[in-house]
Kinemage of the C-alpha trace (Angstrom):
@kinemage 1
@onewidth
@group {chain A} dominant
@subgroup {mainchain}
@vectorlist {calphas} color= white
{ca met a 1} P 12.778 -48.328 3.225
{ca ser a 2} L 12.924 -44.777 4.629
{ca arg a 3} L 9.985 -43.062 6.286
{ca arg a 4} L 9.900 -40.654 3.356
{ca thr a 5} L 9.613 -43.447 0.798
{ca thr a 6} L 6.914 -45.196 2.811
{ca phe a 7} L 4.964 -41.982 3.230
{ca leu a 8} L 5.094 -41.061 -0.442
{ca lys a 9} L 3.860 -44.522 -1.431
{ca leu a 10} L 0.575 -43.576 0.246
{ca gln a 11} L -0.218 -41.538 -2.849
{ca asp a 12} L -0.892 -44.805 -4.686
{ca asp a 13} L -4.106 -45.042 -2.638
{ca ala a 14} L -5.249 -41.423 -3.105
{ca pro a 15} L -7.483 -39.778 -2.076
{ca leu a 16} L -6.029 -39.885 1.424
{ca ile a 17} L -8.183 -38.998 4.416
{ca ala a 18} L -6.011 -37.846 7.318
{ca pro a 19} L -7.800 -37.452 10.672
{ca ser a 20} L -6.540 -34.385 12.520
{ca met a 21} L -5.665 -35.499 16.037
{ca leu a 22} L -6.290 -31.968 17.268
{ca lys a 23} L -9.964 -32.964 17.540
{ca cys a 24} L -9.506 -36.336 19.228
{ca asp a 25} L -10.292 -37.189 22.845
{ca phe a 26} L -6.880 -36.838 24.492
{ca gly a 27} L -8.268 -38.303 27.689
{ca asn a 28} L -8.790 -41.589 25.850
{ca leu a 29} L -6.022 -41.494 23.269
{ca his a 30} L -5.411 -45.231 23.095
{ca arg a 31} L -9.079 -45.879 22.334
{ca glu a 32} L -9.150 -43.148 19.699
{ca val a 33} L -6.218 -44.748 17.903
{ca glu a 34} L -7.926 -48.136 18.022
{ca leu a 35} L -11.072 -46.643 16.484
{ca leu a 36} L -9.098 -44.912 13.746
{ca glu a 37} L -7.200 -48.073 12.912
{ca ala a 38} L -10.497 -49.950 12.760
{ca ala a 39} L -11.736 -47.240 10.372
{ca glu a 40} L -8.737 -48.105 8.134
{ca val a 41} L -7.543 -44.516 7.770
{ca pro a 42} L -4.176 -44.379 5.956
{ca leu a 43} L -2.383 -41.887 8.227
{ca leu a 44} L -2.754 -39.478 11.149
{ca his a 45} L -2.298 -35.714 10.939
{ca leu a 46} L -0.592 -34.120 13.947
{ca asp a 47} L -1.149 -30.394 14.481
{ca val a 48} L 1.681 -28.954 16.556
{ca met a 49} L 1.061 -25.402 17.827
{ca asp a 50} L 3.317 -23.290 20.011
{ca gly a 51} L 1.125 -20.370 21.097
{ca his a 52} L 3.483 -18.026 19.236
{ca phe a 53} L 3.234 -18.694 15.513
{ca val a 54} L -0.455 -19.386 16.081
{ca pro a 55} L -2.558 -18.255 19.080
{ca asn a 56} L -3.058 -21.707 20.536
{ca leu a 57} L -1.112 -24.548 22.162
{ca ser a 58} L -1.435 -28.235 21.395
{ca tyr a 59} L 1.290 -30.851 21.957
{ca gly a 60} L 4.877 -31.590 21.076
{ca pro a 61} L 7.387 -34.398 20.524
{ca met a 62} L 6.823 -36.092 23.897
{ca val a 63} L 3.136 -36.700 23.184
{ca ile a 64} L 3.905 -37.794 19.621
{ca gln a 65} L 6.498 -40.258 20.907
{ca arg a 66} L 3.918 -41.886 23.189
{ca leu a 67} L 1.409 -41.908 20.346
{ca arg a 68} L 4.015 -43.629 18.177
{ca glu a 69} L 4.018 -46.514 20.653
{ca leu a 70} L 0.313 -47.082 19.974
{ca thr a 71} L 0.249 -47.449 16.190
{ca glu a 72} L 2.252 -48.038 13.047
{ca leu a 73} L 0.133 -45.613 11.012
{ca pro a 74} L 2.226 -42.939 9.279
{ca phe a 75} L 2.412 -39.585 11.076
{ca asp a 76} L 2.013 -36.359 9.098
{ca ala a 77} L 3.308 -33.654 11.464
{ca his a 78} L 2.169 -30.105 10.711
{ca leu a 79} L 4.446 -27.720 12.600
{ca met a 80} L 2.602 -24.466 13.218
{ca ile a 81} L 5.518 -23.166 15.227
{ca ser a 82} L 8.186 -20.507 15.124
{ca glu a 83} L 11.773 -21.625 14.524
{ca pro a 84} L 10.954 -25.228 13.577
{ca glu a 85} L 14.620 -25.820 12.794
{ca arg a 86} L 15.330 -25.782 16.549
{ca tyr a 87} L 13.076 -28.769 17.186
{ca leu a 88} L 13.357 -30.805 14.001
{ca asp a 89} L 15.541 -33.549 15.458
{ca glu a 90} L 13.055 -34.097 18.294
{ca phe a 91} L 10.138 -34.580 15.889
{ca val a 92} L 12.175 -36.975 13.792
{ca ala a 93} L 13.150 -38.953 16.891
{ca ala a 94} L 9.506 -39.027 18.005
{ca gly a 95} L 8.619 -40.968 14.870
{ca cys a 96} L 7.148 -38.469 12.403
{ca asp a 97} L 7.080 -39.759 8.836
{ca ala a 98} L 6.386 -36.381 7.215
{ca ile a 99} L 7.181 -32.961 8.661
{ca thr a 100} L 5.566 -29.818 7.275
{ca ile a 101} L 6.789 -26.316 8.045
{ca his a 102} L 5.196 -22.954 7.227
{ca ile a 103} L 6.567 -20.506 4.688
{ca glu a 104} L 5.429 -17.704 7.027
{ca ala a 105} L 7.696 -19.083 9.771
{ca val a 106} L 10.631 -19.946 7.490
{ca pro a 107} L 10.817 -17.425 4.629
{ca glu a 108} L 13.844 -19.237 3.159
{ca pro a 109} L 12.665 -22.833 3.551
{ca ile a 110} L 14.836 -24.807 1.128
{ca pro a 111} L 17.715 -25.617 3.546
{ca leu a 112} L 15.281 -26.850 6.200
{ca leu a 113} L 13.231 -28.852 3.687
{ca glu a 114} L 16.411 -30.572 2.536
{ca arg a 115} L 17.382 -31.192 6.149
{ca ile a 116} L 14.011 -32.868 6.733
{ca arg a 117} L 14.598 -35.118 3.721
{ca glu a 118} L 18.111 -35.954 4.926
{ca ser a 119} L 16.608 -37.038 8.245
{ca gly a 120} L 14.618 -39.674 6.375
{ca ala a 121} L 11.227 -37.948 6.625
{ca ala a 122} L 9.120 -36.465 3.838
{ca ala a 123} L 9.347 -32.669 3.625
{ca gly a 124} L 6.249 -30.487 3.486
{ca leu a 125} L 5.630 -26.773 3.062
{ca ala a 126} L 2.402 -25.050 4.119
{ca leu a 127} L 0.935 -21.675 3.291
{ca asn a 128} L -1.753 -19.691 5.081
{ca pro a 129} L -4.890 -18.287 3.399
{ca gly a 130} L -3.360 -14.854 2.951
{ca thr a 131} L -0.074 -16.083 1.493
{ca pro a 132} L 0.260 -16.097 -2.320
{ca val a 133} L 1.342 -19.266 -4.094
{ca glu a 134} L 4.199 -17.402 -5.763
{ca leu a 135} L 5.962 -17.153 -2.407
{ca ile a 136} L 6.567 -20.907 -2.230
{ca ala a 137} L 7.265 -21.480 -5.930
{ca pro a 138} L 11.100 -21.445 -5.574
{ca ala a 139} L 10.924 -24.210 -2.941
{ca leu a 140} L 8.563 -26.628 -4.677
{ca glu a 141} L 11.326 -28.888 -5.986
{ca ser a 142} L 12.371 -29.479 -2.374
{ca cys a 143} L 8.843 -30.454 -1.299
{ca asp a 144} L 7.318 -33.900 -1.017
{ca leu a 145} L 4.071 -32.362 0.193
{ca val a 146} L 2.446 -28.952 -0.177
{ca leu a 147} L -0.267 -28.015 2.302
{ca val a 148} L -2.868 -25.360 1.497
{ca met a 149} L -4.629 -23.970 4.565
{ca ser a 150} L -8.319 -23.406 3.922
{ca val a 151} L -8.821 -21.821 7.351
{ca glu a 152} L -6.647 -19.578 9.479
{ca pro a 153} L -4.310 -21.928 11.370
{ca gly a 154} L -4.556 -22.398 15.094
{ca phe a 155} L -8.041 -23.689 15.850
{ca gly a 156} L -10.218 -26.566 14.687
{ca gly a 157} L -13.829 -26.362 13.591
{ca gln a 158} L -13.526 -23.351 11.276
{ca lys a 159} L -15.458 -22.821 8.058
{ca phe a 160} L -13.854 -23.758 4.739
{ca met a 161} L -12.509 -20.801 2.719
{ca pro a 162} L -13.292 -21.273 -1.011
{ca ser a 163} L -10.316 -19.096 -1.963
{ca ala a 164} L -8.161 -22.149 -1.248
{ca leu a 165} L -9.508 -23.832 -4.378
{ca glu a 166} L -7.743 -21.470 -6.741
{ca lys a 167} L -4.479 -22.097 -4.902
{ca leu a 168} L -4.958 -25.833 -5.308
{ca arg a 169} L -5.603 -25.457 -9.027
{ca thr a 170} L -2.494 -23.326 -9.451
{ca leu a 171} L -0.284 -25.620 -7.392
{ca ser a 172} L -1.518 -28.779 -9.096
{ca ser a 173} L -0.018 -27.444 -12.319
{ca met a 174} L 3.249 -26.429 -10.623
{ca ile a 175} L 4.225 -29.395 -8.453
{ca ser a 176} L 6.079 -32.413 -9.775
{ca val a 177} L 4.572 -35.865 -10.157
{ca gly a 178} L 4.752 -37.648 -6.820
{ca thr a 179} L 4.282 -34.522 -4.697
{ca leu a 180} L 1.257 -34.723 -2.420
{ca leu a 181} L -1.123 -31.778 -2.485
{ca ser a 182} L -2.877 -31.441 0.838
{ca ile a 183} L -5.667 -29.237 2.159
{ca asp a 184} L -6.489 -28.552 5.791
{ca gly a 185} L -9.488 -26.759 7.264
{ca gly a 186} L -13.239 -27.162 7.049
{ca ile a 187} L -13.048 -30.429 5.110
{ca ser a 188} L -16.426 -32.180 5.091
{ca pro a 189} L -18.559 -34.190 2.658
{ca asp a 190} L -19.828 -30.832 1.363
{ca thr a 191} L -16.394 -29.325 0.644
{ca ile a 192} L -14.098 -32.242 -0.136
{ca gly a 193} L -15.424 -32.731 -3.673
{ca ala a 194} L -14.471 -29.257 -4.819
{ca ala a 195} L -11.043 -29.603 -3.215
{ca ser a 196} L -10.532 -32.933 -4.975
{ca gln a 197} L -11.536 -31.498 -8.344
{ca ala a 198} L -9.086 -28.639 -7.749
{ca gly a 199} L -6.234 -31.119 -7.423
{ca ala a 200} L -5.899 -32.047 -3.751
{ca asn a 201} L -5.193 -35.690 -2.951
{ca leu a 202} L -4.600 -35.530 0.825
{ca phe a 203} L -7.447 -34.204 2.958
{ca val a 204} L -7.032 -33.296 6.617
{ca ala a 205} L -10.325 -33.799 8.429
{ca gly a 206} L -11.049 -33.003 12.062
{ca ser a 207} L -14.639 -32.326 13.063
{ca ser a 208} L -16.107 -34.306 10.162
{ca ile a 209} L -14.537 -37.459 11.591
{ca phe a 210} L -14.292 -36.926 15.339
{ca asp a 211} L -17.779 -35.451 15.704
{ca ala a 212} L -19.242 -38.540 14.010
{ca ser a 213} L -20.502 -41.539 15.948
{ca asp a 214} L -18.827 -43.931 13.499
{ca tyr a 215} L -15.300 -43.001 12.370
{ca arg a 216} L -15.263 -45.678 9.662
{ca asp a 217} L -18.475 -44.391 8.102
{ca ala a 218} L -17.321 -40.774 8.331
{ca ala a 219} L -13.964 -41.521 6.678
{ca ala a 220} L -15.672 -43.619 3.993
{ca gln a 221} L -18.069 -40.794 3.152
{ca leu a 222} L -15.166 -38.397 2.706
{ca phe a 223} L -13.212 -40.891 0.604
{ca asp a 224} L -16.191 -41.637 -1.634
{ca ala a 225} L -16.984 -37.944 -2.159
{ca ala a 226} L -13.364 -37.152 -3.056
{ca ser a 227} L -13.062 -40.177 -5.340
{ca his a 228} L -16.282 -39.398 -7.180
{ca ala a 229} L -15.294 -35.765 -7.691
{ca ala a 230} L -11.852 -36.711 -8.945
{ca ser a 231} L -13.208 -39.244 -11.451
{ca ser a 232} L -15.889 -36.882 -12.719
{ca ser a 233} L -13.284 -34.213 -13.468
{ca leu a 234} L -11.246 -36.481 -15.733
């Protein structure tokens, strides 16, 4: 079974809470992974930043490769970088199960999305708060995942932007069955319900998990809030 197939099967257990490793304690990475596995999170979200596409630096394939040695949890790599096509093979080799690129970095994304799929990984496309949904519409058939940014990319701990909800509602009616609809930025027990009702089924959470004393309890609160909101909207 390919990484892409395995990753997409996660949707059977939606809503999916994806801890953003940008907020973890990198000085104690092994312990953080153990705590997240004990919390029974379904996947890990990896924010890769190059200091060019976004005004911050994080980590790259070498760190991800070492992280891969610590866990079998699926990796959802979010490439906030310029020219992602130059580094794709390295992220695939590092063990990423899904790789998401930005429409702002790759204005003609279909060839790269197909290349990601051919590598065996799931292909994702992200859009920033100021980018209209219409810009990614031609590429949706080549997407396994669509990521709506509800903060400006580059830094953790920002406040949720409600304008993302309308994008989620629009995209939920445009994407095909089996495509994951993800949201990233300011996700907390107070905001995840509205995002779930708007159609999201994958929720990237940083501060709301890593600032908590109990990762299991924090992830469970997010899952319960998203599940309740989704069921109440049916």
